[in-house]
VEXTORDREN-581294 format. One record per residue (C-alpha): residue number from 1; chain; x, y, z. Coordinates in steps of 0.2 Angstrom, whole numbers, plus 2048, in hexadecimal, padded with zeros to 3 digits. Each point is the difference from the previous one (the first is absolute). Last residue first. Layout:
<nodes>
{node NUM; A; {X; Y; Z}}
...
</nodes>
This chain:
<nodes>
{node 305; A; {462; B9E; 49C}}
{node 304; A; {7FC; 80D; 80D}}
{node 303; A; {810; 7FE; 80A}}
{node 302; A; {807; 80B; 80E}}
{node 301; A; {80D; 7F6; 808}}
{node 300; A; {80A; 805; 811}}
{node 299; A; {810; 7F8; 804}}
{node 298; A; {80B; 7FF; 80F}}
{node 297; A; {812; 7F9; 7FC}}
{node 296; A; {80C; 7F9; 80E}}
{node 295; A; {812; 7FD; 7FE}}
{node 294; A; {80D; 7F7; 80B}}
{node 293; A; {812; 7FF; 7FA}}
{node 292; A; {80F; 7F6; 806}}
{node 291; A; {812; 803; 7FA}}
{node 290; A; {80D; 7F3; 7FC}}
{node 289; A; {811; 808; 7FB}}
{node 288; A; {802; 800; 7ED}}
{node 287; A; {80E; 80D; 801}}
{node 286; A; {7F3; 80D; 806}}
{node 285; A; {7FF; 809; 7EF}}
{node 284; A; {7FF; 7EF; 7F8}}
{node 283; A; {7F0; 7FC; 809}}
{node 282; A; {7FB; 7EF; 808}}
{node 281; A; {7EE; 800; 805}}
{node 280; A; {7F4; 7F6; 80B}}
{node 279; A; {7EE; 804; 7FF}}
{node 278; A; {7F0; 804; 80A}}
{node 277; A; {7F0; 804; 7F6}}
{node 276; A; {7F0; 803; 80A}}
{node 275; A; {7F2; 806; 7F5}}
{node 274; A; {7F0; 809; 805}}
{node 273; A; {7EF; 801; 7F8}}
{node 272; A; {7F1; 80C; 7FF}}
{node 271; A; {7F5; 7FF; 7F1}}
{node 270; A; {7F7; 7EF; 7FE}}
{node 269; A; {7F7; 7FF; 811}}
{node 268; A; {80C; 804; 80E}}
{node 267; A; {80F; 7F5; 803}}
{node 266; A; {807; 7FD; 7EF}}
{node 265; A; {80F; 7F7; 806}}
{node 264; A; {811; 7FE; 7F7}}
{node 263; A; {80F; 7F6; 808}}
{node 262; A; {811; 802; 7F7}}
{node 261; A; {811; 7F8; 800}}
{node 260; A; {810; 806; 7F9}}
{node 259; A; {812; 7FA; 7FD}}
{node 258; A; {80A; 80E; 7F9}}
{node 257; A; {810; 801; 7F5}}
{node 256; A; {807; 811; 7FD}}
{node 255; A; {809; 80B; 7F3}}
{node 254; A; {809; 7F2; 7F7}}
{node 253; A; {80C; 806; 7F2}}
{node 252; A; {7FE; 7FB; 7EE}}
{node 251; A; {80B; 806; 7F1}}
{node 250; A; {7F7; 7FF; 7F0}}
{node 249; A; {7F0; 80A; 7FD}}
{node 248; A; {80B; 810; 7FE}}
{node 247; A; {803; 7FE; 813}}
{node 246; A; {7F4; 7F5; 809}}
{node 245; A; {7FA; 802; 812}}
{node 244; A; {7F9; 7F0; 809}}
{node 243; A; {7F0; 7FC; 80A}}
{node 242; A; {7FE; 7EE; 807}}
{node 241; A; {7F0; 7FA; 807}}
{node 240; A; {7FA; 7F1; 80B}}
{node 239; A; {7EE; 7FD; 804}}
{node 238; A; {7F3; 7FD; 80D}}
{node 237; A; {7ED; 803; 800}}
{node 236; A; {7F0; 800; 80A}}
{node 235; A; {7EE; 804; 7FC}}
{node 234; A; {7F1; 805; 80A}}
{node 233; A; {7EE; 807; 7FC}}
{node 232; A; {7F8; 7F4; 7F4}}
{node 231; A; {809; 7F1; 808}}
{node 230; A; {812; 7FA; 803}}
{node 229; A; {806; 805; 7EF}}
{node 228; A; {812; 7F9; 7FE}}
{node 227; A; {80E; 80A; 7F7}}
{node 226; A; {811; 7FA; 7FC}}
{node 225; A; {80D; 80C; 7F9}}
{node 224; A; {80F; 7FF; 7F5}}
{node 223; A; {809; 811; 7FB}}
{node 222; A; {80D; 806; 7F4}}
{node 221; A; {802; 813; 7FE}}
{node 220; A; {80C; 809; 7F4}}
{node 219; A; {803; 812; 801}}
{node 218; A; {80A; 80A; 7F3}}
{node 217; A; {80D; 80C; 807}}
{node 216; A; {805; 812; 7FE}}
{node 215; A; {7EE; 807; 7FF}}
{node 214; A; {7F9; 80E; 7F5}}
{node 213; A; {800; 7F5; 7F1}}
{node 212; A; {7F4; 7F4; 809}}
{node 211; A; {800; 7ED; 7FF}}
{node 210; A; {7F7; 7F3; 80A}}
{node 209; A; {801; 7ED; 7FE}}
{node 208; A; {7F4; 7F5; 809}}
{node 207; A; {7FF; 7ED; 804}}
{node 206; A; {7F2; 7F9; 80A}}
{node 205; A; {7FC; 7ED; 804}}
{node 204; A; {7F0; 7FE; 809}}
{node 203; A; {7F9; 7F0; 809}}
{node 202; A; {7ED; 7FF; 804}}
{node 201; A; {7F7; 7F7; 80E}}
{node 200; A; {7ED; 800; 803}}
{node 199; A; {7F9; 7F5; 7F2}}
{node 198; A; {811; 7F7; 7FE}}
{node 197; A; {812; 803; 7FA}}
{node 196; A; {7FA; 80C; 7F4}}
{node 195; A; {810; 806; 7F7}}
{node 194; A; {803; 812; 7FC}}
{node 193; A; {80E; 806; 7F5}}
{node 192; A; {806; 812; 7FD}}
{node 191; A; {80C; 807; 7F3}}
{node 190; A; {801; 813; 802}}
{node 189; A; {807; 80F; 7F6}}
{node 188; A; {800; 812; 806}}
{node 187; A; {805; 80E; 7F5}}
{node 186; A; {803; 813; 805}}
{node 185; A; {805; 80E; 7F6}}
{node 184; A; {804; 812; 806}}
{node 183; A; {801; 80D; 7F2}}
{node 182; A; {7F7; 80F; 809}}
{node 181; A; {7F0; 7FB; 7F6}}
{node 180; A; {7FF; 7EF; 809}}
{node 179; A; {800; 7F0; 7F7}}
{node 178; A; {7FA; 7EF; 808}}
{node 177; A; {801; 7EE; 7FB}}
{node 176; A; {7F7; 7F3; 80A}}
{node 175; A; {803; 7EE; 7FC}}
{node 174; A; {7F8; 7EF; 806}}
{node 173; A; {803; 7EE; 7FA}}
{node 172; A; {7F5; 7F3; 808}}
{node 171; A; {801; 7EE; 806}}
{node 170; A; {7F1; 7F6; 806}}
{node 169; A; {801; 7EE; 807}}
{node 168; A; {7F2; 7F6; 808}}
{node 167; A; {7F5; 7FC; 7F1}}
{node 166; A; {809; 808; 7F1}}
{node 165; A; {806; 811; 7FD}}
{node 164; A; {810; 804; 7F8}}
{node 163; A; {807; 811; 7F9}}
{node 162; A; {7F1; 80A; 805}}
{node 161; A; {805; 811; 7FA}}
{node 160; A; {7FF; 810; 80A}}
{node 159; A; {802; 812; 7F9}}
{node 158; A; {802; 812; 807}}
{node 157; A; {804; 80E; 7F4}}
{node 156; A; {804; 811; 808}}
{node 155; A; {7FF; 813; 7FE}}
{node 154; A; {806; 80E; 80A}}
{node 153; A; {7FD; 812; 805}}
{node 152; A; {80B; 808; 80E}}
{node 151; A; {7F6; 80C; 80C}}
{node 150; A; {809; 80B; 80D}}
{node 149; A; {7F3; 808; 80C}}
{node 148; A; {804; 7F5; 80F}}
{node 147; A; {806; 7F0; 7F8}}
{node 146; A; {7F5; 7F9; 7F2}}
{node 145; A; {804; 7F3; 7F2}}
{node 144; A; {7F4; 803; 7F2}}
{node 143; A; {7F6; 7F4; 7F5}}
{node 142; A; {7FE; 7F6; 7F1}}
{node 141; A; {7FC; 7ED; 7FF}}
{node 140; A; {7FF; 7F2; 7F4}}
{node 139; A; {7FB; 7EE; 806}}
{node 138; A; {804; 7F0; 7F7}}
{node 137; A; {7FA; 7EE; 804}}
{node 136; A; {805; 7F1; 7F6}}
{node 135; A; {7FA; 7EE; 803}}
{node 134; A; {7EF; 803; 7F9}}
{node 133; A; {806; 80C; 7F3}}
{node 132; A; {801; 813; 7FF}}
{node 131; A; {7F7; 803; 810}}
{node 130; A; {801; 813; 802}}
{node 129; A; {801; 809; 810}}
{node 128; A; {7FF; 813; 7FF}}
{node 127; A; {808; 80A; 80F}}
{node 126; A; {7FF; 812; 805}}
{node 125; A; {80D; 805; 80C}}
{node 124; A; {804; 809; 810}}
{node 123; A; {810; 7FC; 809}}
{node 122; A; {806; 807; 810}}
{node 121; A; {811; 805; 807}}
{node 120; A; {802; 800; 813}}
{node 119; A; {805; 80E; 80C}}
{node 118; A; {7EE; 806; 804}}
{node 117; A; {7FB; 7EE; 806}}
{node 116; A; {80F; 7FF; 80C}}
{node 115; A; {80E; 7F5; 7FB}}
{node 114; A; {807; 7F2; 80B}}
{node 113; A; {803; 7F6; 7EF}}
{node 112; A; {7FF; 7EF; 807}}
{node 111; A; {80D; 7F2; 7FC}}
{node 110; A; {800; 7ED; 800}}
{node 109; A; {7ED; 7FF; 7FF}}
{node 108; A; {7FF; 802; 7ED}}
{node 107; A; {800; 80E; 7F3}}
{node 106; A; {808; 7FB; 7F0}}
{node 105; A; {7F0; 802; 7F6}}
{node 104; A; {800; 812; 804}}
{node 103; A; {7EF; 808; 7FC}}
{node 102; A; {7FA; 7FC; 811}}
{node 101; A; {80F; 807; 808}}
{node 100; A; {7FF; 810; 7F5}}
{node 99; A; {7EE; 804; 805}}
{node 98; A; {7F1; 7FC; 7F6}}
{node 97; A; {7F2; 807; 7F5}}
{node 96; A; {7F9; 7F5; 7F2}}
{node 95; A; {7F2; 805; 7F4}}
{node 94; A; {7F8; 7F1; 7F6}}
{node 93; A; {7FB; 7FC; 7EE}}
{node 92; A; {7FC; 7EF; 7FA}}
{node 91; A; {7ED; 803; 7FE}}
{node 90; A; {803; 811; 7F8}}
{node 89; A; {7F8; 811; 804}}
{node 88; A; {7F1; 7F8; 808}}
{node 87; A; {80A; 7F3; 809}}
{node 86; A; {80C; 80C; 80A}}
{node 85; A; {808; 7F5; 80D}}
{node 84; A; {808; 809; 80F}}
{node 83; A; {810; 7F9; 808}}
{node 82; A; {807; 808; 810}}
{node 81; A; {810; 7FB; 809}}
{node 80; A; {808; 807; 810}}
{node 79; A; {80F; 7FA; 80A}}
{node 78; A; {806; 806; 811}}
{node 77; A; {811; 7FB; 806}}
{node 76; A; {80A; 7FD; 810}}
{node 75; A; {811; 7FB; 806}}
{node 74; A; {806; 7FD; 812}}
{node 73; A; {812; 7FC; 804}}
{node 72; A; {80D; 7FB; 7F2}}
{node 71; A; {80E; 7F6; 80A}}
{node 70; A; {7F3; 7F4; 805}}
{node 69; A; {7F0; 801; 7F6}}
{node 68; A; {7EF; 807; 804}}
{node 67; A; {7F2; 803; 7F3}}
{node 66; A; {7F0; 809; 800}}
{node 65; A; {7F4; 801; 7F1}}
{node 64; A; {7F0; 80A; 7FD}}
{node 63; A; {7F6; 7FA; 7F0}}
{node 62; A; {7F2; 809; 7F8}}
{node 61; A; {7F7; 7F8; 7F2}}
{node 60; A; {7F3; 806; 7F3}}
{node 59; A; {7F6; 7F7; 7F3}}
{node 58; A; {7F2; 808; 7F6}}
{node 57; A; {7F2; 7FB; 7F4}}
{node 56; A; {7F7; 80B; 7F4}}
{node 55; A; {7EE; 7FE; 7FD}}
{node 54; A; {7F7; 7F9; 7F1}}
{node 53; A; {7EF; 808; 7FE}}
{node 52; A; {804; 807; 7EE}}
{node 51; A; {7F4; 80D; 7FB}}
{node 50; A; {80D; 80B; 7F8}}
{node 49; A; {80B; 80F; 804}}
{node 48; A; {812; 7FB; 7FE}}
{node 47; A; {80F; 80B; 805}}
{node 46; A; {7F9; 808; 810}}
{node 45; A; {7F5; 7F0; 804}}
{node 44; A; {810; 7F6; 802}}
{node 43; A; {809; 80D; 80B}}
{node 42; A; {7F0; 802; 80A}}
{node 41; A; {7FE; 7ED; 802}}
{node 40; A; {812; 7FF; 806}}
{node 39; A; {7FD; 80C; 80D}}
{node 38; A; {7EF; 7F8; 805}}
{node 37; A; {808; 7EF; 802}}
{node 36; A; {80E; 808; 80B}}
{node 35; A; {7F4; 809; 80B}}
{node 34; A; {7F5; 7F1; 802}}
{node 33; A; {80F; 7F6; 806}}
{node 32; A; {805; 80E; 80C}}
{node 31; A; {7EF; 800; 808}}
{node 30; A; {800; 7ED; 802}}
{node 29; A; {811; 800; 808}}
{node 28; A; {7FB; 80E; 80C}}
{node 27; A; {7F0; 7F8; 805}}
{node 26; A; {809; 7EF; 803}}
{node 25; A; {80D; 809; 80A}}
{node 24; A; {7F2; 807; 80B}}
{node 23; A; {7F9; 7EF; 803}}
{node 22; A; {811; 7F8; 803}}
{node 21; A; {801; 806; 813}}
{node 20; A; {7F0; 7F8; 804}}
{node 19; A; {805; 7EF; 7F9}}
{node 18; A; {80F; 7FE; 80B}}
{node 17; A; {80F; 7F9; 7F5}}
{node 16; A; {806; 812; 7FD}}
{node 15; A; {806; 800; 813}}
{node 14; A; {80B; 7F1; 7FD}}
{node 13; A; {808; 808; 7F1}}
{node 12; A; {804; 810; 80A}}
{node 11; A; {807; 7F6; 80E}}
{node 10; A; {80B; 7F7; 7F3}}
{node 9; A; {806; 811; 7F9}}
{node 8; A; {803; 807; 812}}
{node 7; A; {80B; 7F0; 804}}
{node 6; A; {80A; 802; 7F0}}
{node 5; A; {803; 812; 803}}
{node 4; A; {806; 7FC; 812}}
{node 3; A; {80C; 7F4; 7FA}}
{node 2; A; {808; 80D; 7F5}}
{node 1; A; {802; 80C; 80E}}
</nodes>
């Protein structure tokens, strides 16, 4: 059954390559982009009535993911994200709506949620970006976490600081601190470095520590990744990652190690793409026995920037 699903997906991609099949999709894509812009402009005009001709910009993304791993079987997930800018109210103000997998910075290709759309939690927030200094970027946000009819307000502060930036090397510190009205607190801290090997090749070193007072462990991620742009439509990558669980920020236990590769192809204009992402994993809950994982992502972009 799993192999049949892959075959059907590949046949679907092949059929999309025919121009006559894409005409209808182009119309749906353009219509949805116009709807998003009109919606954000209405919000802008509701609060600010002036003669300003600046229009809102929007960016939305839908990603459908499938993965097969021995001992785990078929996994799937659907991710949604929408960002509306509101320039008339405030140039640096934007409205963001996304599901919990897009909001979760720990989300990666090693585990999919298998959740139906109506089972997920969603986040709606109003975000204000403030550039304090050239090397420091701070964003303040307030919003609600939504699940069915249950709403939990929250506030967060997100900041990034250019620790080092010269020629080919760029290092950044990142932090997102969030408070929920039900008492939950989340904090994510990152130290990331990018090295430009050449005009088409980049090397990334990512380090992330995540804390939540509702979780038993803290999560530590260390990952090195190599990315090469083949052309404007395609890129390939490979990397090695280690994910660990910490107890009281002291004792560390390895959760899993994964060797991952990726091929990304924007195959129709600039708004439909797919990613093939196979990997090899050694998980603690499987006594670090080798497992093989094959993942595919299909993405649709709606961008009016």
